[in-house]
N, C-alpha and C positions, 0 to 999 in steps of 0.2 A: 204294500199291502192295500193301502184304499185306495190309491191308482189303479192298481190291478181291479178291484170292486168294478169300481165308477168304469172304466173302458168295457168289462165284461157288461156292465145292463148296457152301456149305449150299443153294443154288438149285437146284444139282442132286438134293442128296440129300433135297429136301421130295418128289422125284415117283422117288424108289430106285424101281427093280425089278433083281433078278440078272439080268445080260446073261450071264453063264455060263449057256449051259442043260445040261451036264453034270448028270447023276443026285447025284452025289458033294457038286458044289457046290451045289446047290440044297437040298439035304438039310443041310448045312452053314447055308444059309444060314436054313432054318425054325430051326435049331434055335438060332442067334445071336437071332431073334427072342426067344425063351422067355427069353435073358438080358437082354431090354431091362430086365426087373423088378431085375437085379441091377445092371445098369448105370447105371440112376436113381440108382443109392446114390453115386454116382463115387468108386470104389475108390482113384484116384489121390488123391485128396483126401484120402481115409481115412489115407492114407499120413503126414502130418503129425500127425494126432491120435496114430495109433497110435505115432510116436515121441517125441511128448511123453509118451504114458500110459508109455511102457519107461523112456524116463529117467528120470521120477518114481518108480516101482519100482525102477529101478538106485539112484538117490540114496538110497532109503529100507532098501535092503536093504546097499550095498558094505561095509559095516565087516563083516559077517558072513560076507562068499564066501571061500572057501578055496582058491580059483587066482587066487591073487594077483601082480602083476611090481611093482617099485618101481622109479619113476620121479622124480628128485628132483626136489624143488619142489610136485609134487604128492602125493607117500607113495604109499601101495600103490593099484592099480589091478585090479580083478577083474574075471573073468570068469562070464557066469552062463550055467551049463551045461543044467542043468534048469530049467524058469519053474516058479514055486509052482502049485498048483491055483487061487490065490483069482486070480492077473491076467491067468491065461487065461481064465477065466471073464469078468471085469473086462473083458477085449477087447474078448470077443466079443460083450458087451452093448451095452459103449459104442460098439462100431461097427453096431449094429443102430441106437441111439440118432441118433449122426451121422449116419447115412443118410437118417433121419426129415428131421433136418435141411437134408441138402441138398434132399432132393426141394421140400420147407418152400419153401426159399429158390430152386429153379429154376420153383416156380410162380409166384412173387409176380415174376420178374424173367424171365416166358417172353419180353413182347415186348422187352425189352434184350439176351436173348440173341438171339432173333432178328434185330433190326439188328448185331446185333456178330457174327450169323454162327457161333454156338459153340452146345455142347450140344441135339443136333439133335431128340431126343425127344419134349419136350414141346412147344416153336414149334410143329415142321413134324408136328404130330396123331398122330404113330407111337405115343403112348401117351395115352389117356386121364385127362384132368384130372381126373374121376370117383374114376377107380380110383387113382389116385393118393393122392387123399385118403382111400380106404379104408387105404390103403399105409403110411401116415403115419403116421393113428392106431395101427394095428397095431403097428406097431414101436415107438410111444412108449408103447402096454398093458407088451406084452411086455416088453420092453427095462426100465422102472421097476418092475414089479413085481417082473419075476427077479432085479432087482438087491435092492431088500430084501427077498426070502428066499434068497439067497445070499451076499450082502458083507456089510460092517461098515456100520453105520448111518451112518456118516460118509460112506463111498465110495457110497453110497446117494444121497446126500442131494446129494452134489456132481454125479450123475448128472442126481437131478429136477433138480436148478442148471441144468445145462447145457443139458436142455430149455426152461428157461424163459429161458434166455439167445439159445435156437435161435430162437425164439418172438418173441420181442420185436424178435429184429436183422431179421427179415425184413418181419413181418406189422405192416402200419397199425393203432392209427394213430402208436405208437413209432416202427415200422420204422427202426433204426439203423443200417443200411446206406446208407441217405438222407441220413444227417445227418455231415458232416466232422467229422472226428478222435471223436467218439463210434464212430464206425464200426471206426477203429481200435483205441480203446480194447476197444472189444467182442471183436474178435478178438483181442487180446494177451493180454485175460485171459483169453477161453475155453479158447484153446489154451496159452497158455503158463503160466500157474496152474492153472486149471481142469484140464486134462486133466492136468496134472503133475501137482496133488496125490488126480486120482483114481489113478492109476499110485500115488502114495505110499499113498494110504490104504488100498491092497489090501493091503497087508503091514504097516503101520505106523500111528501115530494122526498127527494134527496139532501139529507142533510152529515153536518161530521157525527153528528149518534148512529145513523144509519153505520156509516163505515166502522165504527167503534164497537159495536154491539154486534156483528158480523164476525169480528176478530174469534171469539170462540168458536166461535160454529167453519171458519176455515180453517180452524185446529181440529175440533173433533174429525171434520172430514177426511185431512191430511194424517192424522193417525189413524183412522179405520181404514183408506184408499192403500196405505202401503202392506197391511195384513192380504190385502183382497188378491193382491200381486203376488206372492206367494207361492198359491196352490197350483197357479197356472205357468208357472215357472216353464217345466219342461217343454208344453205348445209352444210359447212364447218363443223361446230361441230356436225350435226349428222353425217358424213362421219368420224369424228374421229381428225379434222385437228384442228390444234390451230396456224390458221396465226396471223402473228403480230397486225392487224387489231385486231379479237380475245383477243390479250395479253394486247392491250392496250386499246381497246374497243374504241368508235367512238369519241370523245369529244377529247382524249387524239389523237388517229389518225390525226384527221383533227389538231389538233394544230403543232406535230409533221412535218408532210408532211410541212405545213407552213414555219416552223422554216427552216426546209431544202429547202424549194425554196429560202429563203431569205439569206443563205448561198451561193447558187449559183451566186447571182450578187455580193456579195463579190471576188468568186473565178475566176467570168469571167472579173471580172476589172482588178483582180491580173493578169491573164492569155494574159488579153485583148483580148477577145473572142468576139467579137459582139454580134452572134447569139444567146447564150445561154442566153446574158444580156439582150437583147432583149425579147426575148421569159419570162425568167421569170419575165421581169418588166411589160408585158402584162399580165400575165396569175396570178400575185398577187395579185388585188381588187381581182377578183375570188375563189382563194385561200381563204382570208379575209371573205369576205363573206360564203364561206362554213363553215368557222371556226364558227362564228358568228352564223350562221343559227343552229351549228349542238352543242352548248353551253347548259349547262345544260342537262335538260331529253330530248328537243326537238332531233328532226333525220330529216332531209333533204337530202334523198338518193340522189334526183336529184340536188343540190347544188353541193355535191359533182362526180357526172357525167359528169356537165355542169364542171366544174373545170379543170378535169381531161383531156377531149375532149378539152378544149381549150390549155391547157398545150403542148398536144401532136400534136394539130393541127395546133399552131401554130409556134411549132419547126420546121416539115416538112414541114411548107409554107418558111420557111423563107431558110433552104436549098433546095429549089427548084426555089429560087430566087436569090442564087449563081451556083445553076445547073440548068440550062431550062429545062433540060430534062426529067428532077424526076418529075417537075412539072405535062407533060403529063402521065407519069407514075401514078401521085395519082388522077391524075383525071378518066381515063378510070378504075383501079383497084376500086375507090368507084363507081364508075358508073352501072361495071358489077355486082360488088357484089349486090348492089341495085336493081337492077333488075333480078339478082338472086332468092334473096329473096321475093319477089313481086310476082312473077312469082311461083316461088315454094313451096312458106307456107304465102302468100298474106300475109306477112309483111311486114313493112317498118324498113327496116335496112341496111345500118348504116343512 
């Protein structure tokens, strides 16, 4: 039923015209069309990347923070009141790169997205594919060149490696997106370790602590990613992709993602990292409910989506407590994206 509703919305959007003839609405609608080139970067999906990058940065500088409170077992927990110039530049350039990767992914997945009734801009011709290819090239070139000119050599090479990962994830013949387990590892490694490392190396050097501290986040991404493959199974199958969700099936996917989330709790305690610990503890009841709701022959996509959203949002909000400026970015991003989709497509998202 939910899939049918999504497809009905998508069908209406394909031939969308502004129905409100007021001059103010028509003007807002025309302005929203200009923002198609920003929306195609998928700002909501940039949030997990920002969260992981900022968490890597935070873990690298945490011992140098002056504003700290003591929490038993976890020790001193500090707060970032002023972002360093390096991490600000890193976030901006990494966002451009991730945006290029997301456009590339949408180009290669446009058929599946049309089937699944999502990501309307490319599947329904609101943006030309030739324009998108040019935008990808510009974003890749600008982000990589400016990284090497402004950031540490280690951080710059990590950003370059992210670009390579993004390409082989989406583009044939390798296309990790269509290969079970490899799609999971690519996402977990790309966000949980590489993005974390980009933030870390913006202000510090690669070390054993970096690798150990990234493990809870590698697992967090793994758990959430498995869930995201489930709602798109129909389109992925018809597009010839065999994702981890398709490979495991809905029931096993829910079970595996929940088990991985439990592992996050154990590893977070080992690393004395309160952020993924709280995020996983808060999310666990939703993951358990998700697993129960999809046991046997039952399918509850809403429970899966809810568990995923709770886990991502909780982790991001916890990071924004440690880095208050990030909370402003989160709120502005969500509100502006929601306004764009409401005016442009008359859809409530996110």
